[in-house]
N, CA, C and O atoms as CSV, one atom per row, in Angstrom:
chain,resi,resn,atom,element,x,y,z
A,1,MET,N,N,0.841,-1.181,0.000
A,1,MET,CA,C,0.000,0.000,0.000
A,1,MET,C,C,0.885,1.243,0.000
A,1,MET,O,O,1.928,1.276,0.653
A,2,LYS,N,N,0.459,2.255,-0.733
A,2,LYS,CA,C,1.156,3.532,-0.812
A,2,LYS,C,C,0.266,4.618,-0.233
A,2,LYS,O,O,-0.880,4.786,-0.652
A,3,VAL,N,N,0.806,5.363,0.744
A,3,VAL,CA,C,0.003,6.352,1.458
A,3,VAL,C,C,0.687,7.713,1.417
A,3,VAL,O,O,1.860,7.846,1.766
A,4,LEU,N,N,-0.062,8.713,0.987
A,4,LEU,CA,C,0.379,10.099,1.084
A,4,LEU,C,C,-0.012,10.592,2.471
A,4,LEU,O,O,-1.165,10.461,2.881
A,5,VAL,N,N,0.952,11.160,3.191
A,5,VAL,CA,C,0.682,11.712,4.521
A,5,VAL,C,C,0.891,13.216,4.464
A,5,VAL,O,O,2.013,13.687,4.274
A,6,THR,N,N,-0.195,13.973,4.629
A,6,THR,CA,C,-0.071,15.422,4.709
A,6,THR,C,C,0.187,15.779,6.173
A,6,THR,O,O,-0.246,15.065,7.078
A,7,GLY,N,N,0.886,16.876,6.399
A,7,GLY,CA,C,1.221,17.233,7.773
A,7,GLY,C,C,2.172,16.232,8.395
A,7,GLY,O,O,2.143,16.013,9.606
A,8,ALA,N,N,3.015,15.621,7.573
A,8,ALA,CA,C,3.901,14.549,8.022
A,8,ALA,C,C,4.905,14.998,9.074
A,8,ALA,O,O,5.358,14.181,9.876
A,9,ASN,N,N,5.257,16.262,9.091
A,9,ASN,CA,C,6.208,16.776,10.078
A,9,ASN,C,C,5.513,17.398,11.278
A,9,ASN,O,O,6.177,17.926,12.170
A,10,GLY,N,N,4.196,17.344,11.314
A,10,GLY,CA,C,3.431,17.973,12.384
A,10,GLY,C,C,3.343,17.114,13.630
A,10,GLY,O,O,3.984,16.068,13.731
A,11,PHE,N,N,2.542,17.570,14.573
A,11,PHE,CA,C,2.413,16.925,15.876
A,11,PHE,C,C,2.019,15.451,15.764
A,11,PHE,O,O,2.620,14.603,16.423
A,12,ILE,N,N,1.033,15.142,14.950
A,12,ILE,CA,C,0.591,13.759,14.790
A,12,ILE,C,C,1.454,13.030,13.759
A,12,ILE,O,O,1.866,11.891,13.980
A,13,GLY,N,N,1.721,13.686,12.644
A,13,GLY,CA,C,2.447,13.057,11.558
A,13,GLY,C,C,3.809,12.516,11.937
A,13,GLY,O,O,4.193,11.438,11.484
A,14,ARG,N,N,4.539,13.239,12.754
A,14,ARG,CA,C,5.886,12.783,13.106
A,14,ARG,C,C,5.856,11.519,13.960
A,14,ARG,O,O,6.882,10.858,14.120
A,15,HIS,N,N,4.685,11.176,14.513
A,15,HIS,CA,C,4.536,9.928,15.260
A,15,HIS,C,C,3.935,8.823,14.392
A,15,HIS,O,O,4.261,7.649,14.565
A,16,VAL,N,N,3.065,9.197,13.466
A,16,VAL,CA,C,2.367,8.213,12.637
A,16,VAL,C,C,3.267,7.655,11.527
A,16,VAL,O,O,3.239,6.456,11.252
A,17,VAL,N,N,4.057,8.513,10.895
A,17,VAL,CA,C,4.885,8.067,9.764
A,17,VAL,C,C,5.806,6.903,10.149
A,17,VAL,O,O,5.853,5.921,9.408
A,18,PRO,N,N,6.530,6.959,11.255
A,18,PRO,CA,C,7.375,5.807,11.608
A,18,PRO,C,C,6.577,4.522,11.839
A,18,PRO,O,O,7.058,3.431,11.532
A,19,VAL,N,N,5.365,4.644,12.376
A,19,VAL,CA,C,4.521,3.464,12.599
A,19,VAL,C,C,4.122,2.856,11.248
A,19,VAL,O,O,4.161,1.637,11.077
A,20,LEU,N,N,3.741,3.701,10.299
A,20,LEU,CA,C,3.379,3.204,8.966
A,20,LEU,C,C,4.563,2.499,8.312
A,20,LEU,O,O,4.414,1.420,7.739
A,21,ARG,N,N,5.727,3.109,8.399
A,21,ARG,CA,C,6.924,2.518,7.784
A,21,ARG,C,C,7.299,1.194,8.440
A,21,ARG,O,O,7.679,0.247,7.753
A,22,THR,N,N,7.195,1.124,9.745
A,22,THR,CA,C,7.488,-0.123,10.458
A,22,THR,C,C,6.538,-1.232,10.020
A,22,THR,O,O,6.910,-2.405,9.989
A,23,ALA,N,N,5.303,-0.848,9.681
A,23,ALA,CA,C,4.310,-1.812,9.212
A,23,ALA,C,C,4.503,-2.171,7.739
A,23,ALA,O,O,3.729,-2.950,7.183
A,24,GLY,N,N,5.533,-1.607,7.109
A,24,GLY,CA,C,5.817,-1.923,5.716
A,24,GLY,C,C,5.005,-1.129,4.712
A,24,GLY,O,O,4.933,-1.503,3.541
A,25,ILE,N,N,4.399,-0.051,5.145
A,25,ILE,CA,C,3.586,0.786,4.264
A,25,ILE,C,C,4.464,1.870,3.656
A,25,ILE,O,O,5.165,2.592,4.366
A,26,SER,N,N,4.417,1.972,2.358
A,26,SER,CA,C,5.172,2.992,1.636
A,26,SER,C,C,4.543,4.359,1.876
A,26,SER,O,O,3.343,4.536,1.669
A,27,THR,N,N,5.342,5.316,2.307
A,27,THR,CA,C,4.804,6.639,2.601
A,27,THR,C,C,5.450,7.704,1.734
A,27,THR,O,O,6.661,7.706,1.510
A,28,ARG,N,N,4.626,8.592,1.261
A,28,ARG,CA,C,5.068,9.814,0.578
A,28,ARG,C,C,4.635,10.960,1.478
A,28,ARG,O,O,3.472,11.044,1.873
A,29,LEU,N,N,5.563,11.832,1.797
A,29,LEU,CA,C,5.277,12.914,2.729
A,29,LEU,C,C,4.962,14.196,1.982
A,29,LEU,O,O,5.691,14.583,1.069
A,30,ALA,N,N,3.884,14.852,2.364
A,30,ALA,CA,C,3.584,16.189,1.866
A,30,ALA,C,C,4.056,17.155,2.941
A,30,ALA,O,O,3.534,17.170,4.056
A,31,VAL,N,N,5.046,17.959,2.591
A,31,VAL,CA,C,5.674,18.855,3.560
A,31,VAL,C,C,5.744,20.268,2.989
A,31,VAL,O,O,5.710,20.454,1.773
A,32,ARG,N,N,5.842,21.269,3.879
A,32,ARG,CA,C,5.911,22.664,3.442
A,32,ARG,C,C,7.266,23.048,2.871
A,32,ARG,O,O,7.350,23.861,1.950
A,33,ALA,N,N,8.312,22.471,3.408
A,33,ALA,CA,C,9.674,22.807,2.975
A,33,ALA,C,C,10.350,21.535,2.475
A,33,ALA,O,O,10.062,20.446,2.970
A,34,PRO,N,N,11.242,21.661,1.504
A,34,PRO,CA,C,11.933,20.475,0.973
A,34,PRO,C,C,12.627,19.670,2.076
A,34,PRO,O,O,13.160,20.231,3.033
A,35,VAL,N,N,12.607,18.355,1.920
A,35,VAL,CA,C,13.266,17.443,2.851
A,35,VAL,C,C,14.635,17.112,2.301
A,35,VAL,O,O,14.774,16.767,1.127
A,36,ARG,N,N,15.635,17.215,3.138
A,36,ARG,CA,C,17.012,16.983,2.696
A,36,ARG,C,C,17.439,15.524,2.789
A,36,ARG,O,O,18.489,15.159,2.261
A,37,GLU,N,N,16.662,14.699,3.438
A,37,GLU,CA,C,17.012,13.294,3.601
A,37,GLU,C,C,16.640,12.521,2.339
A,37,GLU,O,O,15.477,12.513,1.935
A,38,SER,N,N,17.618,11.875,1.718
A,38,SER,CA,C,17.395,11.198,0.435
A,38,SER,C,C,16.556,9.932,0.572
A,38,SER,O,O,15.971,9.488,-0.416
A,39,ARG,N,N,16.479,9.344,1.748
A,39,ARG,CA,C,15.704,8.111,1.931
A,39,ARG,C,C,14.210,8.378,2.058
A,39,ARG,O,O,13.421,7.436,2.136
A,40,VAL,N,N,13.815,9.631,2.079
A,40,VAL,CA,C,12.415,10.004,2.277
A,40,VAL,C,C,11.817,10.481,0.959
A,40,VAL,O,O,12.376,11.349,0.289
A,41,GLU,N,N,10.675,9.903,0.596
A,41,GLU,CA,C,9.951,10.402,-0.575
A,41,GLU,C,C,9.038,11.521,-0.113
A,41,GLU,O,O,8.101,11.291,0.652
A,42,ALA,N,N,9.309,12.721,-0.573
A,42,ALA,CA,C,8.540,13.874,-0.131
A,42,ALA,C,C,8.173,14.761,-1.306
A,42,ALA,O,O,8.898,14.849,-2.297
A,43,VAL,N,N,7.032,15.412,-1.170
A,43,VAL,CA,C,6.561,16.387,-2.143
A,43,VAL,C,C,6.355,17.686,-1.388
A,43,VAL,O,O,5.679,17.722,-0.360
A,44,CYS,N,N,6.943,18.746,-1.907
A,44,CYS,CA,C,6.820,20.048,-1.253
A,44,CYS,C,C,5.490,20.697,-1.648
A,44,CYS,O,O,5.252,21.001,-2.817
A,45,ILE,N,N,4.645,20.899,-0.662
A,45,ILE,CA,C,3.350,21.571,-0.828
A,45,ILE,C,C,3.366,22.743,0.145
A,45,ILE,O,O,3.027,22.574,1.316
A,46,PRO,N,N,3.751,23.924,-0.318
A,46,PRO,CA,C,3.961,25.037,0.609
A,46,PRO,C,C,2.693,25.596,1.245
A,46,PRO,O,O,2.765,26.290,2.260
A,47,GLU,N,N,1.541,25.305,0.665
A,47,GLU,CA,C,0.312,25.919,1.181
A,47,GLU,C,C,-0.870,24.980,1.017
A,47,GLU,O,O,-1.027,24.342,-0.023
A,48,LEU,N,N,-1.694,24.900,2.045
A,48,LEU,CA,C,-2.946,24.148,1.991
A,48,LEU,C,C,-4.051,25.145,1.686
A,48,LEU,O,O,-4.391,25.983,2.520
A,49,GLY,N,N,-4.606,25.047,0.490
A,49,GLY,CA,C,-5.643,25.985,0.097
A,49,GLY,C,C,-6.477,25.434,-1.035
A,49,GLY,O,O,-6.178,24.361,-1.558
A,50,PRO,N,N,-7.517,26.149,-1.422
A,50,PRO,CA,C,-8.419,25.661,-2.467
A,50,PRO,C,C,-7.766,25.573,-3.845
A,50,PRO,O,O,-8.244,24.829,-4.701
A,51,ASP,N,N,-6.686,26.318,-4.073
A,51,ASP,CA,C,-6.032,26.310,-5.379
A,51,ASP,C,C,-4.734,25.501,-5.405
A,51,ASP,O,O,-4.015,25.517,-6.404
A,52,THR,N,N,-4.437,24.809,-4.335
A,52,THR,CA,C,-3.216,24.016,-4.259
A,52,THR,C,C,-3.275,22.866,-5.251
A,52,THR,O,O,-4.290,22.177,-5.352
A,53,ASP,N,N,-2.192,22.660,-5.977
A,53,ASP,CA,C,-2.082,21.556,-6.932
A,53,ASP,C,C,-1.477,20.351,-6.207
A,53,ASP,O,O,-0.300,20.357,-5.846
A,54,TRP,N,N,-2.287,19.335,-6.005
A,54,TRP,CA,C,-1.863,18.118,-5.323
A,54,TRP,C,C,-1.529,16.993,-6.282
A,54,TRP,O,O,-1.259,15.876,-5.840
A,55,SER,N,N,-1.538,17.254,-7.589
A,55,SER,CA,C,-1.420,16.165,-8.571
A,55,SER,C,C,-0.160,15.324,-8.389
A,55,SER,O,O,-0.235,14.097,-8.455
A,56,ALA,N,N,0.981,15.943,-8.166
A,56,ALA,CA,C,2.222,15.182,-7.978
A,56,ALA,C,C,2.192,14.389,-6.682
A,56,ALA,O,O,2.761,13.301,-6.603
A,57,ALA,N,N,1.539,14.922,-5.683
A,57,ALA,CA,C,1.497,14.259,-4.382
A,57,ALA,C,C,0.590,13.030,-4.388
A,57,ALA,O,O,0.945,12.001,-3.813
A,58,VAL,N,N,-0.571,13.123,-5.030
A,58,VAL,CA,C,-1.541,12.021,-4.986
A,58,VAL,C,C,-1.310,10.973,-6.072
A,58,VAL,O,O,-1.873,9.881,-6.002
A,59,ALA,N,N,-0.501,11.286,-7.061
A,59,ALA,CA,C,-0.268,10.357,-8.172
A,59,ALA,C,C,0.288,9.025,-7.664
A,59,ALA,O,O,1.290,8.986,-6.952
A,60,GLY,N,N,-0.379,7.944,-8.043
A,60,GLY,CA,C,0.090,6.609,-7.710
A,60,GLY,C,C,-0.152,6.165,-6.278
A,60,GLY,O,O,0.342,5.113,-5.873
A,61,GLN,N,N,-0.893,6.934,-5.509
A,61,GLN,CA,C,-1.137,6.581,-4.112
A,61,GLN,C,C,-2.432,5.783,-3.969
A,61,GLN,O,O,-3.372,5.956,-4.744
A,62,ASP,N,N,-2.462,4.915,-2.973
A,62,ASP,CA,C,-3.657,4.131,-2.666
A,62,ASP,C,C,-4.544,4.838,-1.650
A,62,ASP,O,O,-5.760,4.652,-1.626
A,63,ALA,N,N,-3.907,5.659,-0.808
A,63,ALA,CA,C,-4.637,6.321,0.269
A,63,ALA,C,C,-3.992,7.660,0.595
A,63,ALA,O,O,-2.819,7.896,0.307
A,64,VAL,N,N,-4.788,8.524,1.201
A,64,VAL,CA,C,-4.299,9.797,1.740
A,64,VAL,C,C,-4.640,9.816,3.226
A,64,VAL,O,O,-5.784,9.586,3.619
A,65,LEU,N,N,-3.634,10.093,4.036
A,65,LEU,CA,C,-3.845,10.339,5.451
A,65,LEU,C,C,-3.643,11.830,5.636
A,65,LEU,O,O,-2.514,12.320,5.658
A,66,HIS,N,N,-4.759,12.549,5.770
A,66,HIS,CA,C,-4.728,14.019,5.788
A,66,HIS,C,C,-4.673,14.534,7.219
A,66,HIS,O,O,-5.669,14.524,7.943
A,67,LEU,N,N,-3.472,14.989,7.612
A,67,LEU,CA,C,-3.238,15.503,8.954
A,67,LEU,C,C,-2.963,17.000,8.958
A,67,LEU,O,O,-2.978,17.627,10.017
A,68,ALA,N,N,-2.714,17.575,7.796
A,68,ALA,CA,C,-2.335,18.988,7.712
A,68,ALA,C,C,-3.541,19.887,7.945
A,68,ALA,O,O,-4.653,19.584,7.514
A,69,ALA,N,N,-3.302,20.992,8.631
A,69,ALA,CA,C,-4.363,21.964,8.885
A,69,ALA,C,C,-3.759,23.225,9.479
A,69,ALA,O,O,-2.640,23.232,9.991
A,70,ARG,N,N,-4.528,24.271,9.392
A,70,ARG,CA,C,-4.190,25.500,10.117
A,70,ARG,C,C,-4.822,25.322,11.485
A,70,ARG,O,O,-6.046,25.266,11.603
A,71,ALA,N,N,-4.002,25.234,12.512
A,71,ALA,CA,C,-4.518,25.002,13.868
A,71,ALA,C,C,-3.564,25.573,14.903
A,71,ALA,O,O,-2.358,25.677,14.677
A,72,HIS,N,N,-4.122,25.933,16.021
A,72,HIS,CA,C,-3.318,26.354,17.180
A,72,HIS,C,C,-2.315,27.450,16.823
A,72,HIS,O,O,-1.143,27.367,17.191
A,73,VAL,N,N,-2.771,28.459,16.119
A,73,VAL,CA,C,-1.913,29.585,15.752
A,73,VAL,C,C,-1.703,30.443,16.998
A,73,VAL,O,O,-2.653,31.019,17.529
A,74,LEU,N,N,-0.470,30.525,17.456
A,74,LEU,CA,C,-0.187,31.245,18.698
A,74,LEU,C,C,0.017,32.737,18.489
A,74,LEU,O,O,-0.380,33.545,19.329
A,75,GLN,N,N,0.629,33.101,17.383
A,75,GLN,CA,C,0.838,34.518,17.079
A,75,GLN,C,C,0.157,34.810,15.746
A,75,GLN,O,O,0.741,34.613,14.680
A,76,GLU,N,N,-1.076,35.281,15.820
A,76,GLU,CA,C,-1.886,35.508,14.626
A,76,GLU,C,C,-1.424,36.753,13.892
A,76,GLU,O,O,-1.269,37.816,14.491
A,77,ASN,N,N,-1.204,36.615,12.578
A,77,ASN,CA,C,-0.793,37.734,11.729
A,77,ASN,C,C,-1.834,38.075,10.672
A,77,ASN,O,O,-1.715,39.097,9.996
A,78,GLU,N,N,-2.843,37.240,10.522
A,78,GLU,CA,C,-3.859,37.451,9.492
A,78,GLU,C,C,-4.879,38.498,9.938
A,78,GLU,O,O,-5.245,38.556,11.112
A,79,THR,N,N,-5.335,39.325,8.994
A,79,THR,CA,C,-6.361,40.313,9.320
A,79,THR,C,C,-7.726,39.657,9.517
A,79,THR,O,O,-8.551,40.159,10.281
A,80,ASP,N,N,-7.969,38.532,8.831
A,80,ASP,CA,C,-9.223,37.800,8.983
A,80,ASP,C,C,-8.900,36.321,9.216
A,80,ASP,O,O,-8.976,35.516,8.288
A,81,PRO,N,N,-8.543,35.968,10.445
A,81,PRO,CA,C,-8.150,34.591,10.725
A,81,PRO,C,C,-9.239,33.565,10.418
A,81,PRO,O,O,-8.941,32.469,9.944
A,82,ASP,N,N,-10.500,33.914,10.686
A,82,ASP,CA,C,-11.581,32.961,10.421
A,82,ASP,C,C,-11.643,32.598,8.942
A,82,ASP,O,O,-11.888,31.444,8.589
A,83,GLN,N,N,-11.424,33.577,8.088
A,83,GLN,CA,C,-11.408,33.308,6.648
A,83,GLN,C,C,-10.260,32.364,6.292
A,83,GLN,O,O,-10.429,31.478,5.455
A,84,GLN,N,N,-9.113,32.542,6.908
A,84,GLN,CA,C,-7.971,31.672,6.643
A,84,GLN,C,C,-8.236,30.244,7.104
A,84,GLN,O,O,-7.854,29.288,6.430
A,85,TYR,N,N,-8.891,30.100,8.254
A,85,TYR,CA,C,-9.255,28.753,8.723
A,85,TYR,C,C,-10.174,28.075,7.706
A,85,TYR,O,O,-9.986,26.902,7.387
A,86,MET,N,N,-11.165,28.805,7.199
A,86,MET,CA,C,-12.089,28.232,6.210
A,86,MET,C,C,-11.373,27.894,4.907
A,86,MET,O,O,-11.566,26.813,4.351
A,87,LEU,N,N,-10.551,28.814,4.424
A,87,LEU,CA,C,-9.835,28.578,3.173
A,87,LEU,C,C,-8.954,27.337,3.244
A,87,LEU,O,O,-8.957,26.505,2.337
A,88,GLN,N,N,-8.212,27.226,4.317
A,88,GLN,CA,C,-7.259,26.122,4.412
A,88,GLN,C,C,-7.922,24.827,4.870
A,88,GLN,O,O,-7.766,23.788,4.228
A,89,ASN,N,N,-8.659,24.885,5.973
A,89,ASN,CA,C,-9.155,23.660,6.591
A,89,ASN,C,C,-10.406,23.096,5.947
A,89,ASN,O,O,-10.627,21.886,5.987
A,90,CYS,N,N,-11.213,23.935,5.366
A,90,CYS,CA,C,-12.426,23.460,4.693
A,90,CYS,C,C,-12.189,23.339,3.187
A,90,CYS,O,O,-12.199,22.241,2.632
A,91,HIS,N,N,-11.977,24.474,2.542
A,91,HIS,CA,C,-11.842,24.471,1.084
A,91,HIS,C,C,-10.559,23.775,0.616
A,91,HIS,O,O,-10.560,23.106,-0.418
A,92,GLY,N,N,-9.485,23.927,1.360
A,92,GLY,CA,C,-8.233,23.249,1.015
A,92,GLY,C,C,-8.353,21.742,1.129
A,92,GLY,O,O,-7.860,21.004,0.277
A,93,THR,N,N,-9.010,21.290,2.182
A,93,THR,CA,C,-9.207,19.856,2.374
A,93,THR,C,C,-10.136,19.283,1.304
A,93,THR,O,O,-9.882,18.198,0.780
A,94,LEU,N,N,-11.204,19.999,0.977
A,94,LEU,CA,C,-12.106,19.533,-0.086
A,94,LEU,C,C,-11.387,19.434,-1.426
A,94,LEU,O,O,-11.610,18.496,-2.191
A,95,SER,N,N,-10.527,20.404,-1.703
A,95,SER,CA,C,-9.764,20.377,-2.949
A,95,SER,C,C,-8.835,19.165,-2.993
A,95,SER,O,O,-8.746,18.488,-4.017
A,96,LEU,N,N,-8.152,18.895,-1.900
A,96,LEU,CA,C,-7.284,17.716,-1.832
A,96,LEU,C,C,-8.100,16.445,-2.034
A,96,LEU,O,O,-7.685,15.565,-2.788
A,97,ALA,N,N,-9.239,16.334,-1.385
A,97,ALA,CA,C,-10.072,15.133,-1.515
A,97,ALA,C,C,-10.544,14.937,-2.953
A,97,ALA,O,O,-10.544,13.817,-3.463
A,98,ARG,N,N,-10.944,16.025,-3.602
A,98,ARG,CA,C,-11.389,15.921,-5.004
A,98,ARG,C,C,-10.248,15.486,-5.915
A,98,ARG,O,O,-10.429,14.628,-6.779
A,99,GLN,N,N,-9.075,16.080,-5.721
A,99,GLN,CA,C,-7.936,15.730,-6.563
A,99,GLN,C,C,-7.478,14.292,-6.310
A,99,GLN,O,O,-7.058,13.600,-7.237
A,100,ALA,N,N,-7.559,13.849,-5.068
A,100,ALA,CA,C,-7.210,12.465,-4.761
A,100,ALA,C,C,-8.190,11.510,-5.447
A,100,ALA,O,O,-7.780,10.514,-6.042
A,101,PHE,N,N,-9.460,11.816,-5.360
A,101,PHE,CA,C,-10.483,10.999,-6.017
A,101,PHE,C,C,-10.235,10.942,-7.520
A,101,PHE,O,O,-10.265,9.868,-8.119
A,102,ASP,N,N,-9.990,12.105,-8.127
A,102,ASP,CA,C,-9.740,12.169,-9.564
A,102,ASP,C,C,-8.505,11.378,-9.976
A,102,ASP,O,O,-8.427,10.887,-11.102
A,103,ALA,N,N,-7.535,11.253,-9.062
A,103,ALA,CA,C,-6.300,10.508,-9.341
A,103,ALA,C,C,-6.450,9.014,-9.070
A,103,ALA,O,O,-5.509,8.245,-9.268
A,104,GLY,N,N,-7.635,8.605,-8.616
A,104,GLY,CA,C,-7.879,7.182,-8.371
A,104,GLY,C,C,-7.524,6.708,-6.978
A,104,GLY,O,O,-7.469,5.502,-6.735
A,105,VAL,N,N,-7.282,7.624,-6.059
A,105,VAL,CA,C,-7.007,7.239,-4.675
A,105,VAL,C,C,-8.283,6.645,-4.086
A,105,VAL,O,O,-9.354,7.247,-4.171
A,106,ARG,N,N,-8.162,5.465,-3.491
A,106,ARG,CA,C,-9.343,4.732,-3.028
A,106,ARG,C,C,-9.756,5.045,-1.590
A,106,ARG,O,O,-10.914,4.846,-1.222
A,107,ARG,N,N,-8.817,5.533,-0.775
A,107,ARG,CA,C,-9.143,5.817,0.623
A,107,ARG,C,C,-8.632,7.195,1.011
A,107,ARG,O,O,-7.549,7.613,0.604
A,108,PHE,N,N,-9.439,7.892,1.810
A,108,PHE,CA,C,-9.075,9.226,2.291
A,108,PHE,C,C,-9.408,9.263,3.773
A,108,PHE,O,O,-10.575,9.195,4.158
A,109,VAL,N,N,-8.380,9.371,4.601
A,109,VAL,CA,C,-8.567,9.428,6.047
A,109,VAL,C,C,-8.273,10.853,6.484
A,109,VAL,O,O,-7.177,11.369,6.269
A,110,PHE,N,N,-9.258,11.477,7.095
A,110,PHE,CA,C,-9.159,12.873,7.512
A,110,PHE,C,C,-9.134,12.930,9.036
A,110,PHE,O,O,-10.072,12.489,9.700
A,111,VAL,N,N,-8.054,13.475,9.580
A,111,VAL,CA,C,-7.902,13.603,11.029
A,111,VAL,C,C,-7.927,15.081,11.362
A,111,VAL,O,O,-7.270,15.885,10.700
A,112,SER,N,N,-8.679,15.439,12.383
A,112,SER,CA,C,-8.809,16.844,12.747
A,112,SER,C,C,-8.796,16.993,14.262
A,112,SER,O,O,-8.702,16.016,15.006
A,113,SER,N,N,-8.893,18.247,14.694
A,113,SER,CA,C,-8.951,18.538,16.121
A,113,SER,C,C,-9.835,19.753,16.341
A,113,SER,O,O,-10.262,20.396,15.382
A,114,ALA,N,N,-10.104,20.063,17.570
A,114,ALA,CA,C,-10.923,21.235,17.883
A,114,ALA,C,C,-10.235,22.530,17.473
A,114,ALA,O,O,-10.906,23.535,17.237
A,115,GLY,N,N,-8.917,22.522,17.386
A,115,GLY,CA,C,-8.157,23.732,17.063
A,115,GLY,C,C,-8.295,24.211,15.637
A,115,GLY,O,O,-7.900,25.340,15.347
A,116,VAL,N,N,-8.834,23.414,14.731
A,116,VAL,CA,C,-8.908,23.834,13.334
A,116,VAL,C,C,-10.023,24.830,13.071
A,116,VAL,O,O,-10.090,25.412,11.989
A,117,GLY,N,N,-10.893,25.031,14.040
A,117,GLY,CA,C,-11.982,25.991,13.864
A,117,GLY,C,C,-11.602,27.410,14.239
A,117,GLY,O,O,-12.410,28.328,14.094
A,118,GLY,N,N,-10.413,27.596,14.709
A,118,GLY,CA,C,-10.006,28.931,15.143
A,118,GLY,C,C,-10.400,29.179,16.589
A,118,GLY,O,O,-10.956,28.303,17.251
A,119,SER,N,N,-10.113,30.355,17.063
A,119,SER,CA,C,-10.331,30.641,18.479
A,119,SER,C,C,-11.783,30.985,18.819
A,119,SER,O,O,-12.161,30.979,19.990
A,120,THR,N,N,-12.592,31.281,17.812
A,120,THR,CA,C,-13.978,31.673,18.078
A,120,THR,C,C,-14.986,30.602,17.730
A,120,THR,O,O,-16.178,30.796,17.970
A,121,GLY,N,N,-14.570,29.506,17.188
A,121,GLY,CA,C,-15.584,28.527,16.849
A,121,GLY,C,C,-15.041,27.291,16.313
A,121,GLY,O,O,-15.796,26.376,15.985
């Protein structure tokens, strides 16, 4: 099985990826910044949003484990944070799911937390 893991370097991803690999599951990591380790298959996806192109990331994958999100922002710089939460966590996730489906990905596992709704909801 081949699994794309978004948010692979995040709080959950950095614990899940080694477990998947130990189980013999091939993992492709979607990360914001290039990975320098040659043994890791990674695709640089700098932004989670409705216009993000996931085609290279989802190509040839059997499943997507979607862990990436805008969450727990400690120092907010956005003028409209609620809009950013919606753009990334709702519309960005829907875009990834559609592109995965179009690429023939058979399973999509979406993991979330209370923090993805922002501080007001």
